[in-house]
C-alpha positions in Angstrom: 76.4 -55.3 61.4 78.7 -52.3 61.3 77.7 -50.1 64.2 80.4 -47.4 63.5 78.9 -44.0 63.4 78.9 -42.3 60.1 79.6 -38.6 59.8 76.4 -36.8 58.7 76.5 -35.6 55.1 77.0 -31.8 54.8 74.6 -29.8 52.7 76.0 -27.6 50.0 75.5 -24.6 52.2 77.3 -26.2 55.1 80.2 -27.3 52.9 80.5 -23.8 51.5 80.5 -22.2 55.0 83.1 -24.7 56.3 85.3 -24.1 53.2 85.3 -20.3 53.5 85.7 -20.4 57.3 88.8 -22.6 56.8 90.2 -20.2 54.2 89.6 -17.2 56.4 90.9 -18.8 59.7 93.9 -20.3 58.0 95.0 -16.8 56.9 94.4 -17.3 53.2 92.0 -14.4 53.3 93.0 -11.5 55.6 90.7 -9.0 57.4 89.6 -6.4 54.8 90.1 -8.7 51.8 87.2 -8.7 49.3 85.9 -12.2 48.6 85.0 -13.3 45.1 81.4 -12.5 44.0 78.5 -14.9 44.5 78.4 -15.6 40.8 82.2 -16.4 40.7 82.0 -18.7 43.7 78.9 -20.4 42.5 80.6 -21.2 39.1 83.8 -22.2 40.7 82.2 -24.6 43.2 79.4 -25.9 41.0 76.6 -24.8 43.4 73.7 -22.4 43.2 74.1 -18.7 43.6 71.4 -18.7 46.2 73.4 -21.3 48.2 76.4 -18.9 48.2 74.2 -16.0 49.2 72.8 -17.9 52.1 76.3 -19.1 53.0 77.6 -15.5 53.1 74.7 -14.6 55.4 75.7 -17.4 57.8 79.3 -16.4 57.7 78.2 -12.8 58.6 76.3 -14.1 61.6 79.4 -16.0 62.6 81.4 -12.7 62.6 83.7 -13.8 59.8 82.6 -11.6 57.0 81.0 -8.2 56.5 78.4 -7.8 53.7 78.4 -4.3 52.1 75.4 -3.8 49.8 76.5 -3.0 46.2 80.2 -3.3 47.2 80.6 -7.0 48.0 81.6 -9.3 50.8 84.7 -8.6 52.9 86.6 -10.5 55.5 85.7 -9.1 59.0 88.3 -8.2 61.6 86.8 -11.2 63.5 89.3 -11.0 66.4 87.7 -7.7 67.4 84.1 -8.1 66.3 83.6 -11.9 66.5 81.2 -13.7 68.8 80.6 -17.1 70.2 79.9 -18.5 66.7 83.3 -17.3 65.6 84.9 -19.2 68.5 82.8 -22.3 67.6 84.1 -22.0 64.0 87.7 -21.9 65.3 87.4 -24.9 67.6 85.5 -27.0 65.1 88.5 -26.9 62.7 91.6 -29.1 63.0 94.5 -27.2 64.6 96.5 -27.7 61.4 93.9 -25.7 59.5 94.4 -22.5 61.6 96.7 -19.6 60.9 99.6 -19.0 63.3 97.9 -15.9 64.8 94.9 -18.0 65.9 97.1 -20.8 67.1 99.0 -18.3 69.3 95.7 -16.8 70.6 94.4 -20.3 71.5 97.6 -21.2 73.4 97.6 -17.8 75.1 94.1 -18.6 76.4 95.2 -22.1 77.4 98.1 -20.5 79.4 95.6 -18.2 81.2 93.2 -21.1 82.0 95.6 -23.9 82.8 98.1 -21.6 84.4 95.5 -20.5 86.9 94.6 -24.1 87.4 98.2 -25.1 88.1 98.6 -22.4 90.7 95.4 -23.4 92.4 96.3 -27.1 92.3 99.7 -26.4 93.8 98.0 -24.6 96.7 95.4 -27.3 97.4 96.9 -30.6 96.1 96.7 -33.7 98.1 98.9 -36.8 98.2 96.1 -38.6 96.3 96.4 -36.0 93.5 100.1 -36.5 93.2 99.7 -40.3 93.1 97.0 -40.1 90.5 99.0 -37.8 88.2 102.0 -40.2 88.5 99.8 -43.1 87.6 98.5 -41.3 84.5 102.1 -40.5 83.5 103.1 -44.1 83.9 100.1 -45.1 81.7 101.4 -42.7 79.0 104.9 -44.1 79.3 103.6 -47.7 79.0 101.7 -46.6 75.8 104.6 -44.7 74.3 104.6 -47.0 71.2 100.9 -46.3 70.4 99.8 -44.1 67.5 100.3 -40.4 67.5 96.6 -39.5 68.0 96.2 -42.0 70.8 99.2 -40.5 72.6 98.0 -37.0 71.9 94.6 -37.9 73.5 96.5 -39.2 76.6 98.4 -35.9 77.0 95.2 -33.9 76.6 93.6 -36.0 79.3 96.6 -35.5 81.6 96.4 -31.7 81.3 92.7 -31.6 81.6 93.1 -33.4 84.9 95.0 -30.4 86.2 91.8 -28.3 85.7 89.6 -31.0 87.3 91.8 -31.4 90.4 92.4 -27.7 90.9 88.8 -27.2 92.0 88.3 -24.8 89.1 85.8 -27.1 87.4 84.6 -24.5 85.0 88.0 -24.5 83.4 87.4 -28.1 82.4 84.6 -26.9 80.1 87.2 -24.8 78.2 89.5 -27.7 77.8 86.7 -29.9 76.5 85.6 -27.2 74.1 89.1 -27.0 72.5 89.6 -30.8 72.4 89.8 -31.3 68.6 92.1 -28.3 68.1 94.3 -29.4 71.0 94.7 -33.0 69.7 96.3 -31.5 66.5 98.6 -29.4 68.6 99.6 -32.4 70.8 100.4 -34.4 67.7 102.7 -31.6 66.4 104.2 -31.3 69.9 105.1 -35.0 70.1 106.6 -34.9 66.6 108.7 -31.8 67.5 110.0 -32.9 70.9 109.7 -36.6 71.0 107.8 -38.8 73.6 110.7 -39.0 76.1 111.0 -35.3 76.4 107.2 -34.9 76.6 106.9 -37.5 79.4 109.8 -36.0 81.3 108.0 -32.6 81.1 104.9 -34.2 82.8 107.1 -35.4 85.6 108.6 -31.9 86.0 105.0 -30.6 86.4 104.2 -33.2 89.1 107.4 -32.4 91.0 106.5 -28.7 91.0 102.9 -29.5 92.1 104.1 -31.7 94.9 106.4 -28.9 96.0 103.5 -26.5 95.9 105.5 -24.3 93.5 102.7 -22.6 91.7 104.9 -20.0 90.1 107.4 -22.6 88.9 104.6 -24.7 87.4 103.1 -21.7 85.6 106.5 -20.6 84.3 107.2 -24.2 83.0 103.9 -24.1 81.0 104.6 -20.6 79.7 108.1 -21.4 78.6 106.9 -24.6 76.9 104.1 -22.7 75.0 106.6 -20.0 74.0 109.1 -22.4 72.6 106.4 -24.4 70.7 105.2 -21.2 69.0 108.7 -20.2 68.2 109.3 -23.5 66.5 106.0 -23.1 64.6 107.1 -19.7 63.4 110.5 -21.0 62.3 108.8 -23.8 60.3 106.7 -21.3 58.4 109.6 -19.1 57.4 
């Protein structure tokens, strides 16, 4: 018997909401853009007009669109007016489905969270913390011939451990929330820099943590994120 979990089938409304969310968050539609009418979208997608209408209402509750009676539906300035549902829509997409502005915003938030965790860990780290991080790094090195997604998962776990061991346990919730988006980022990172560079970077972090150099560890994370974003921008040009 096949015990593999099957993904639940999406309703027409859910599929519509996911599609439009992806198009907005990827940058295809910009804040202020007017979306096609309910009639046009229903005909294009082969779904009922009532489904599109209900989908637009859901997108409005998510902070992604603004419905103007008798005028149409417009993309909202969701970075200013969004809510927790907007954030949920972002983190539920694959990182490769997001526009560069949102990628930069997520990584800025990661720098704020993990950067604080790094500083805290550098101040409170124990010899057991250092030993454990080195053992995790060795496991990654031993698995360096694994598939991209498996390696990406290992790098995600390593960086999440920084939050766990820093004593800032709430930060771990943020890391878990952004898991799916982060995996796509890590896959891209490993393709850009290579596994040897990435593992050496982990060892640099450990050396800085062991030396209790919180500022150095923060700056290493910041410079890595900055360089990653610069390479993403260059690819898009």
